[in-house]
C-alpha positions in Angstrom: -3.2 -28.7 -8.8 -6.8 -27.2 -8.6 -7.7 -24.3 -10.6 -9.5 -21.2 -9.1 -10.9 -18.1 -10.0 -8.9 -14.7 -9.6 -9.2 -11.1 -10.5 -6.2 -9.1 -11.8 -6.9 -5.3 -11.0 -5.3 -2.5 -13.3 -6.0 1.0 -14.5 -9.1 2.0 -16.4 -8.0 1.8 -20.1 -5.5 -1.0 -19.6 -7.7 -4.0 -19.4 -7.2 -5.3 -22.8 -3.4 -5.0 -22.5 -3.7 -7.0 -19.1 -5.6 -9.8 -20.7 -3.2 -10.1 -23.4 -0.3 -10.4 -20.7 -2.3 -13.1 -19.0 -2.9 -15.1 -22.0 0.8 -14.8 -22.9 1.8 -16.8 -19.8 -0.8 -19.4 -20.6 -3.6 -18.3 -18.0 -7.1 -18.5 -19.2 -9.1 -15.4 -19.5 -12.6 -15.6 -18.3 -13.9 -12.0 -18.4 -12.7 -8.4 -19.0 -14.4 -6.0 -16.7 -13.7 -2.2 -15.8 -10.5 -2.1 -14.3 -10.1 -5.7 -13.9 -9.8 -9.1 -15.8 -11.2 -12.5 -14.4 -9.0 -15.6 -14.9 -8.4 -19.0 -13.8 -5.2 -20.5 -12.4 -3.8 -23.0 -10.1 -1.5 -21.8 -7.2 1.5 -21.8 -9.7 -0.3 -19.7 -12.2 -1.3 -17.2 -9.4 2.4 -16.8 -8.3 3.5 -16.4 -11.8 0.7 -13.7 -12.5 2.1 -11.8 -9.5 5.8 -12.2 -10.4 5.2 -11.7 -14.2 2.5 -9.0 -15.0 3.7 -5.7 -15.9 -0.1 -4.0 -16.0 -1.5 -5.6 -12.8 -1.9 -3.5 -9.5 -3.3 -6.5 -7.5 -4.2 -10.2 -7.9 -7.2 -11.0 -5.8 -8.6 -14.5 -4.7 -12.2 -14.1 -4.0 -13.5 -16.2 -1.1 -17.1 -15.0 -0.4 -19.8 -13.0 -2.3 -23.1 -12.0 -0.6 -25.7 -9.2 -0.7 -26.1 -6.7 2.3 -28.7 -3.9 2.7 -27.2 -2.5 5.9 -24.0 -2.3 8.1 -25.6 -4.9 10.4 -26.3 -7.5 7.7 -22.6 -6.8 6.4 -21.2 -7.5 9.8 -23.2 -10.9 10.1 -21.9 -11.7 6.5 -18.3 -11.1 7.3 -18.4 -12.8 10.6 -19.4 -16.0 8.7 -16.4 -16.4 6.5 -13.7 -18.8 7.9 -11.0 -16.1 8.2 -8.9 -18.5 10.4 -8.0 -20.5 7.3 -5.8 -17.5 6.1 -5.1 -15.5 9.2 -3.5 -16.6 12.4 -4.8 -15.0 15.5 -1.7 -13.5 16.5 -1.3 -12.0 13.0 -2.0 -8.8 11.3 -4.4 -7.8 8.7 -5.4 -4.8 6.5 -8.7 -3.9 4.7 -9.2 -2.2 1.4 -12.7 -1.1 0.3 -13.7 -0.4 -3.1 -17.0 0.4 -4.7 -18.9 0.9 -7.9 -22.6 1.6 -8.9 -25.4 2.7 -6.8 -25.7 1.4 -3.4 -27.2 2.3 0.1 -23.8 2.8 1.8 -22.4 6.1 2.0 -19.4 6.0 4.4 -16.4 3.6 3.3 -14.6 4.3 6.6 -17.7 2.9 8.5 -18.0 0.0 6.2 -14.0 -0.9 7.0 -15.0 -0.7 10.6 -17.9 -3.1 10.3 -15.7 -5.5 8.1 -13.0 -5.2 10.9 -15.5 -5.9 13.7 -16.9 -9.1 11.9 -13.3 -10.5 11.4 -12.2 -9.9 15.1 -15.3 -10.9 16.7 -15.1 -14.3 14.7 -11.8 -14.8 16.2 -12.8 -14.0 19.5 -15.7 -16.5 19.4 -13.7 -19.2 17.9 -10.2 -19.0 19.4 -10.2 -16.5 22.3 -8.1 -13.8 20.9 -7.8 -11.7 17.8 -5.5 -10.4 15.0 -4.4 -6.8 14.8 -4.7 -4.2 12.0 -1.7 -3.2 10.2 -2.2 -1.1 7.2 1.4 -1.1 5.9 2.8 -4.6 6.3 0.0 -6.8 7.0 0.2 -10.7 7.3 -3.0 -10.9 5.3 -4.3 -8.1 3.2 -8.3 -8.3 2.5 -9.9 -6.5 -0.1 -13.8 -5.7 -0.1 -15.5 -4.6 -3.3 -19.1 -3.3 -3.2 -21.3 -3.2 -6.3 -25.1 -2.4 -5.9 -25.2 -3.7 -2.5 -23.5 -7.0 -3.5 -20.1 -7.4 -1.7 -17.2 -9.5 -2.9 -14.6 -10.3 -0.2 -11.2 -11.2 -1.8 -7.6 -12.1 -0.4 -5.2 -9.8 -2.0 -2.4 -12.3 -3.0 -0.1 -9.5 -3.8 -0.5 -7.8 -0.5 0.8 -4.1 -1.6 0.2 -2.8 -4.9 2.4 -4.6 -7.7 3.8 -1.3 -9.0 6.2 -1.8 -6.1 8.6 -3.6 -8.3 11.6 -3.3 -6.1 14.1 -1.4 -8.3 12.8 2.0 -7.0 15.3 2.7 -4.2 16.0 6.5 -4.9 13.0 9.0 -4.0 11.9 11.2 -6.7 9.2 13.9 -6.9 5.8 12.7 -8.5 7.3 9.6 -10.4 5.0 8.0 -12.9 3.5 4.8 -11.6 5.4 1.6 -12.8 2.3 -0.3 -14.0 1.1 2.9 -16.0 4.4 3.3 -17.6 4.4 -0.4 -18.5 1.0 -0.1 -20.1 2.1 3.1 -22.1 4.9 1.2 -23.5 2.8 -1.6 -24.5 0.2 0.6 -26.1 2.7 1.8 -28.4 3.6 -1.7 -29.8 7.4 -1.1 -29.5 9.3 -4.2 -29.8 12.9 -3.0 -29.8 13.1 -2.8 -33.5 14.2 0.8 -33.2 15.4 3.1 -30.2 12.9 4.1 -27.8 13.6 7.8 -26.6 12.0 9.4 -23.6 13.0 13.2 -24.0 11.8 14.1 -20.4 12.5 10.8 -18.7 12.5 12.0 -15.0 13.4 9.0 -12.7 13.3 6.7 -15.9 10.3 4.8 -15.1 9.3 4.4 -19.1 12.6 3.3 -19.8 12.9 0.9 -17.1 9.6 -0.8 -17.9 10.5 -0.8 -21.5 13.6 -2.7 -20.7 11.8 -5.2 -18.7 9.6 -5.9 -21.4 12.4 -6.1 -24.2 14.6 -8.5 -22.1 11.6 -10.5 -20.9 12.4 -9.9 -17.2 9.4 -10.4 -14.9 8.2 -7.3 -13.6 8.3 -8.3 -9.8 11.0 -10.6 -9.8 13.0 -8.6 -7.3 10.0 -8.0 -5.0 10.4 -9.8 -1.7 6.9 -9.4 -0.2 3.7 -10.9 -1.4 0.8 -11.9 1.0 0.8 -15.6 -0.5 4.0 -16.2 1.2 2.3 -16.1 4.5 -0.1 -18.9 3.6 2.5 -21.6 4.5 5.5 -23.4 3.3 3.8 -25.0 0.1 3.3 -21.2 -1.4 6.9 -20.6 -0.4 8.2 -23.5 -2.1 6.3 -22.9 -5.1 7.1 -19.4 -5.3 11.0 -20.3 -5.0 10.2 -22.9 -8.0 8.4 -20.3 -10.2 11.2 -17.6 -9.5 14.0 -20.2 -10.7 12.0 -20.9 -13.9 11.4 -17.4 -14.7 15.1 -16.2 -14.4 16.5 -16.3 -17.9 19.9 -15.4 -19.3 19.7 -12.0 -21.0 21.2 -11.8 -24.5 23.5 -9.0 -25.3 22.1 -6.3 -27.7 23.1 -2.8 -28.7 21.8 0.3 -26.9 18.2 1.0 -27.6 17.0 3.0 -24.8 17.7 6.9 -24.7 16.8 9.2 -21.9 17.0 13.0 -21.4 16.1 15.4 -18.7 17.2 18.8 -17.5 17.6 17.5 -14.1 20.9 16.2 -13.0 18.9 14.6 -9.9 16.8 12.6 -12.3 19.8 11.5 -14.3 21.4 10.2 -11.1 18.3 8.7 -10.0 17.6 6.7 -13.4 21.2 5.6 -13.5 20.7 4.0 -9.8 17.4 2.3 -10.9 18.8 0.9 -14.1 21.9 -0.5 -12.3 19.1 -2.1 -9.8 18.0 -4.3 -12.6 21.4 -4.7 -14.3 20.6 -3.1 -17.7 22.7 0.1 -17.4 24.6 -1.0 -20.3 21.8 -0.6 -22.6 20.8 2.9 -21.8 22.1 6.3 -23.1 21.3 9.0 -20.5 22.2 12.7 -20.8 21.4 15.9 -18.9 19.8 18.1 -21.6 17.1 20.5 -22.2 14.4 19.5 -24.8 15.5 22.4 -26.9 19.1 21.2 -27.0 18.4 17.6 -28.4 20.8 16.9 -31.4 19.4 15.6 -34.8 18.6 12.0 -34.8 19.1 10.7 -38.3 17.5 7.3 -37.8 13.9 6.1 -37.0 13.1 6.0 -33.4 9.9 5.8 -31.3 9.3 8.7 -28.8 7.4 8.2 -25.6 7.0 10.6 -22.7 4.8 12.0 -19.9 5.7 15.8 -20.0 5.9 17.5 -16.6 2.6 19.3 -16.0 1.4 22.1 -13.7 -2.3 22.7 -13.4 -1.6 26.3 -12.3 -0.2 27.3 -15.7 -2.2 29.9 -17.6 -3.5 29.1 -21.0 -0.8 31.4 -22.6 2.0 29.5 -20.7 0.5 26.1 -21.5 0.4 27.2 -25.2 4.3 28.1 -25.0 5.2 25.0 -23.1 3.6 22.8 -25.8 5.0 24.8 -28.6 8.5 24.4 -27.3 8.1 20.7 -27.1 6.5 20.5 -30.6 9.3 22.7 -32.2 12.1 20.8 -30.5 10.8 17.4 -31.3 10.1 18.1 -34.9 13.8 19.6 -35.4 15.5 16.6 -33.7 13.3 13.7 -34.5 11.6 14.8 -37.9 8.9 12.5 -39.3 8.8 9.9 -36.2 5.9 8.8 -34.4 5.7 10.7 -31.0 3.7 9.3 -28.2 2.6 12.0 -25.4 0.9 10.8 -22.4 -0.9 13.9 -20.7 -4.0 15.6 -19.7 -6.6 16.4 -22.4 -6.3 20.1 -21.9 -2.5 19.6 -22.8 -3.5 17.7 -26.0 -5.8 20.7 -27.1 -2.8 22.8 -27.6 -1.0 20.2 -30.1 -1.9 21.5 -33.5 -2.1 18.0 -35.0 -4.6 15.2 -35.1 -3.6 12.0 -33.3 -2.8 8.8 -35.3 -4.0 6.9 -32.4 -5.6 7.8 -29.1 -6.1 5.8 -25.8 -7.9 7.3 -22.7 -6.2 6.0 -19.4 -7.2 6.9 -15.7 -4.3 8.3 -13.8 -5.0 9.1 -10.1 -8.4 11.0 -11.0 -6.7 12.8 -13.8 -8.6 12.6 -17.4 -5.4 11.8 -19.2 -4.8 10.5 -22.8 -1.9 8.7 -24.7 -1.9 10.2 -28.1 0.4 9.2 -31.3 1.4 12.3 -33.5 3.6 12.5 -36.6 5.5 15.5 -35.5 
């Protein structure tokens, strides 16, 4: 099959991890950019990327690149694109605008409006009727990126963000994003050689992503909605073939994942989500305050994202971190402890990190640090 250029998007700080994932499924990495990795693939490779990659947010297929100095030039360029190849006149579409660098456009809402006008006016001229906008469940998801007055128009082959794996069926307050959690696990280089413990596990996202990695389960194998499935029977057939190939028998192993949280609701949510991926037998979950952890007399890796309240006063933040440090050093002495938190939280940890990674998290200046506690 013909190979084409694709763009895998991710969080700032996870680009190298994503490139490594692409190489592991035998896809050719062309360039690592800020928040993105360019790669070449045929249709089968594109579909496998959507199904398998843990640290990708979207897989984009660029279809046009052009420069525009104002909204009228943008409209004309958009109208030239043969959208009817990918979108039916009775179908639905969405538009996502992103931008970087200096440019002459200062209103992304108006940009979206002009892109929409260009698409629907082409359909009116070419076919006589037009598709509708559906931001939540579109047949065709369109991504437009602006960088220094150069526009790249892409089809979002994924549709919605790939963090929506399909296993999260229970609502939970402020859960950690699945793609971000997967990236944290990969940055620790944990390979299942020792137990992984999340002492403040919440709804269990870190542990679930670790389980998917350890058992080589494609991240989005349970997900049902991808935009490429709307592109014809050939894409559906290749999707079914790739999914069948990716489904592997899981080999039994001992319990290697441990999660603790003070919240009963969190425990119940974690159990439900682990049952959804059929791996509950490899997990130990207990409702327990971090101050009540029993001493663990063997090597472990600790990884957690402590709950954080920006409104805490400095004295309260220091007390919060002191409690975590004292509890970890008592129950898990001399083990590596990975903590993902905003920078100001790390300032209260009175140890130098062994390793440190800066990662964007919804606008927060967050860091994954490794300590010997």
